[in-house]
Structures are given as C-alpha cells and as structure tokens.
C-alpha positions in Angstrom: 0.0 0.0 0.0 1.0 3.6 -0.4 1.2 6.1 2.5 1.2 9.8 1.8 2.2 12.6 4.2 4.9 15.0 5.3 8.4 14.9 3.9 10.7 16.0 6.7 14.0 14.1 6.3 15.0 14.9 9.8 12.0 13.3 11.5 11.8 9.7 12.8 8.5 7.7 12.5 6.1 6.3 15.0 3.4 3.7 14.4 0.2 3.9 16.5 -2.3 1.0 16.1 -5.9 1.9 17.1 -5.3 5.5 15.9 -9.0 6.1 15.4 -9.9 5.4 19.0 -10.0 7.8 21.9 -6.7 6.7 23.4 -4.9 6.0 20.1 -5.9 9.3 18.5 -4.7 11.2 21.6 -1.4 9.3 21.5 -0.9 9.9 17.7 -1.6 13.6 18.1 0.9 13.9 21.0 3.6 12.0 19.1 3.1 14.1 16.0 3.4 17.2 18.2 6.7 15.9 19.4 8.0 16.0 15.8 7.5 12.3 14.8 5.9 11.3 11.5 3.0 9.1 12.8 1.6 6.2 10.8 -1.9 5.8 12.2 -3.2 2.2 11.8 -6.8 1.2 12.1 -9.4 -0.7 10.1 -10.8 2.8 9.2 -7.7 4.9 9.6 -7.7 8.6 10.5 -7.6 11.2 7.7 -4.1 12.4 6.8 -3.0 15.5 8.7 0.1 17.4 9.6 2.6 14.8 10.9 0.1 11.9 10.4 -0.5 9.4 7.6 -3.1 6.7 7.6 -2.7 2.9 7.1 -5.8 0.7 6.7 -5.1 -2.6 8.5 -6.7 -5.0 11.0 -4.1 -5.8 13.6 -6.0 -9.0 14.4 -5.1 -10.3 11.0 -1.7 -11.5 9.8 -2.1 -9.4 6.6 -1.6 -6.4 8.8 2.1 -7.1 9.0 2.7 -6.4 5.3 0.3 -3.5 5.2 2.1 -1.7 8.1 5.5 -2.6 6.7 4.6 -1.1 3.4 3.3 2.1 5.0 6.4 2.5 7.2 8.7 1.9 4.2 6.8 4.5 2.2 7.5 7.0 5.0 11.1 5.9 4.8 12.3 6.8 8.3 13.7 4.9 11.3 10.9 3.9 13.7 11.4 5.6 17.1 8.2 4.2 18.7 5.4 1.8 18.1 2.2 1.7 20.2 -0.4 -1.1 20.3 -3.5 0.8 21.4 -6.2 -1.3 19.8 -9.2 -1.6 22.0 -10.9 -4.9 23.0 -14.5 -5.6 22.1 -16.9 -6.0 25.0 -17.0 -9.7 25.9 -19.1 -10.0 29.0 -18.4 -10.9 32.7 -16.9 -14.2 33.8 -20.2 -16.1 34.4 -21.5 -15.5 30.9 -18.4 -14.9 28.7 -18.0 -17.1 25.6 -14.8 -19.1 26.3 -13.7 -18.5 22.7 -13.9 -14.7 23.3 -10.8 -15.0 25.5 -8.8 -16.4 22.7 -10.1 -13.8 20.3 -9.1 -11.0 22.8 -5.6 -12.4 23.2 -5.2 -12.7 19.5 -6.1 -9.1 19.0 -4.1 -7.4 21.7 -1.2 -9.8 22.3 -0.9 -11.3 18.8 -1.4 -7.8 17.4 1.5 -6.5 19.4 3.7 -9.2 17.9 2.4 -8.5 14.4 3.2 -4.8 14.9 6.8 -5.5 16.1 7.4 -7.8 13.2 6.2 -5.3 10.7 8.7 -2.6 11.8 11.6 -4.7 13.1 13.8 -3.8 10.1 13.5 -0.1 11.0 14.2 -0.3 14.7 17.4 0.8 16.3 19.0 2.0 19.5 16.5 4.1 21.4 13.4 2.7 19.7 10.4 2.0 22.0 7.9 -0.8 21.8 4.8 0.2 23.8 1.7 -1.8 24.5 -1.4 -0.3 26.0 -2.7 -2.7 28.6 -5.0 -1.9 31.5 -5.6 -1.8 35.3 -7.4 -5.1 35.4 -4.3 -7.0 34.2 -3.1 -6.8 37.8 -6.4 -6.2 39.6 -8.5 -9.1 38.4 -12.3 -8.6 38.3 -14.9 -11.1 37.1 -16.7 -8.1 35.5 -13.8 -7.6 33.1 -12.8 -11.2 32.4 -11.3 -10.8 28.9 -9.5 -7.5 29.7 -7.9 -9.0 32.8 -6.7 -12.1 31.1 -5.5 -10.4 28.0 -3.6 -7.6 29.7 -1.9 -10.0 32.0 -0.7 -11.9 29.0 0.4 -8.6 27.3 2.6 -7.8 30.3 4.3 -11.2 29.9 4.9 -10.5 26.2 6.4 -7.1 26.9 8.9 -8.7 29.2 9.8 -11.1 26.5 10.2 -8.3 24.0 12.4 -6.4 26.4 14.7 -9.4 26.8 14.8 -10.2 23.0 15.4 -6.6 21.7 17.4 -5.2 24.6 20.8 -6.2 23.1 20.0 -4.0 20.1 19.2 -1.0 22.4 15.4 -1.3 21.9 13.2 -1.1 24.9 9.7 -2.5 25.6 7.0 -1.0 27.9 3.5 -1.6 29.1 1.3 1.4 29.9 -1.6 0.3 32.0 -4.4 2.9 32.4 -7.3 2.5 34.8 -10.8 3.0 33.4 -10.4 5.9 31.0 -13.0 8.7 30.5 -14.1 7.8 27.0 -17.3 7.1 25.1 -16.4 3.4 25.2 -16.4 3.4 29.0 -19.7 5.1 29.0 -21.2 2.5 26.6 -19.9 -0.4 28.7 -21.1 1.3 31.9 -24.5 1.8 30.3 -24.7 -2.0 29.6 -23.8 -2.8 33.2 -26.3 -0.3 34.5 -29.0 -1.9 32.4 -28.1 -5.3 33.8 -28.4 -4.0 37.4 -31.4 -1.8 36.7 -29.6 1.4 37.9 -28.7 4.8 36.3 -25.4 4.8 34.4 -24.2 7.7 36.6 -24.2 5.2 39.5 -21.8 2.9 37.6 -19.5 5.8 36.6 -19.5 7.0 40.2 -18.4 3.5 41.4 -15.5 3.6 38.8 -14.4 7.1 40.1 -14.6 5.9 43.7 -11.9 3.3 43.0 -9.5 6.3 42.9 -8.4 8.2 46.0 -8.9 11.3 43.8 -12.3 10.3 42.7 -11.2 10.6 39.1 -10.9 8.6 35.9 -7.8 8.7 33.8 -8.1 10.9 30.6 -6.8 10.1 27.1 -4.6 13.2 27.3 -2.9 11.7 30.5 -2.3 8.4 28.7 -0.8 10.2 25.7 1.5 12.2 28.0 2.8 9.0 29.6 3.5 7.4 26.3 5.3 10.4 24.9 7.4 10.5 28.1 8.9 7.2 27.1 10.7 9.0 24.2 13.1 10.5 26.8 16.4 8.7 27.0 16.0 8.2 30.7 13.1 5.8 30.0 15.6 3.1 29.2 15.4 2.3 32.9 11.7 1.4 32.5 12.3 -1.4 29.9 10.2 -4.5 30.6 8.1 -2.7 33.3 4.5 -1.6 33.6 3.7 2.1 34.0 0.4 2.3 35.9 -2.0 5.1 35.2 -4.9 4.2 37.4 -5.2 7.4 39.5 -4.3 5.4 42.6 -6.9 2.7 42.2 -4.4 -0.2 42.3 -4.1 -1.6 45.9 -1.2 -4.1 45.5 2.3 -3.0 46.6 4.0 -4.8 43.8 
C-alpha cells in the first residue's frame, strides 16, 4: 500500500495501532506534536493531517504485517516508537463470557503487538520504543472484566519477552496500564452494566471514580502524555516494566 504525508527528512517515525480510537488518537496527536511522523493504523484509519499518515489494516489479521511494513517503508524513516493501542471488544463478565472470546481477545491485543513489532523490526534501532497499552485489570483481576484482565496480564508477559529479546539492540519495551479511561467506550460499557443492574449509568460511573483516591478517571490526554514521556532517553530504565496510570486505584504493593 502507499502512504502519503509529510516529507521532513529529519523526522523519525512512530506507528500507532488503534489510531482512530479515543486513546490511540490522543497518542498519535501527542507524538506528531513531538515531531514524529506518525503512521496511524486502524481498520478505518484517520484522515491524513500534519505529521500523520493513515494505514488501513486490521491488527488482528496476519495481513496487517505487510500493510504496516509497506506504510512505514513509504514514509522511509527509522521507527522511534510503536504503540499497540487497539481496544478490546466487549466480551461480558466471567459467568457468561463465551470461552472463545478469551482467545479472540488475546489474538487481537497480544498477537497484534507481535504483528506490529514484526512489521517494523527492520527499522528499529538503539533508542526505539515498543509500547503496549494494557490496563488496570491485568493486575487487579475482576470477574466483571474477564477478557480484559486475562489479555492484559498476557500482554505484560509478552512485553517482558520483547524487552529481553530486543534489549541487546538498544530497543526497549514498555507496558502502559491505564485504569478506566474517561471515554465514550467506557460510557457504553457502563450503560450496559447499568442496564443489567437496573440502575442509572451515573451510579456505575461514580463507582468507577470511587476506585481512585482522587475520585477521578484517567483521561486520554494523560495516557498520551505518559506514552510520549517514554521517548526520553531516561526511559531506558523502564524497559520491561509496567507504567500504571490508574489514578491510585491499584491496591497491590508490587
């Protein structure tokens, strides 16, 4: 495929999967603002803009590897950062979830991260960052979020493997784990849960906020800030680790 966009020979590239979603679009905008040429990947990619080119691909499909590789090669720059920010489809709580939905969720998020890395491996170099967007429930299991918890725990394991494998080349791997984010998707999921319980959606959202000592939800802009911070050279020290963005909701010490 052909990608069109800015032609700044001094810029490195970034690839953001899920660039049409609330978190992915905020991350893409932040990285473009940092001077990177961003390849925004989604089944329906964002419109080209300053510092942003689109790539139509489904990260849950192996064909995405070639589509992303072609788009990155068309940009023709070293890849400074990749971000797997594809969202998971709603899959239901533990008592009712279709067991096959667990495999589908892992294939999308964990398999998708592996596809993304393979697509850009030839353009990685010292200082490149591999970033996966996980979530709070990977370390705080809840039967209400079965697929997200299982998938994000697996994603943390893959990030450690990527850190070990790519570390000798100066490439680092990171997991960014937000708590519930203040997005339209959260409101839709909360509405579904409210309907099940026969309560107003505001009650469900209030329960989510109450998990935080600040009574707050994380915002897409805060997630984008954290991802962009990993561009700093000091972030080498964070390779293989999880950066929690849960507004204090996580109760475990480790």
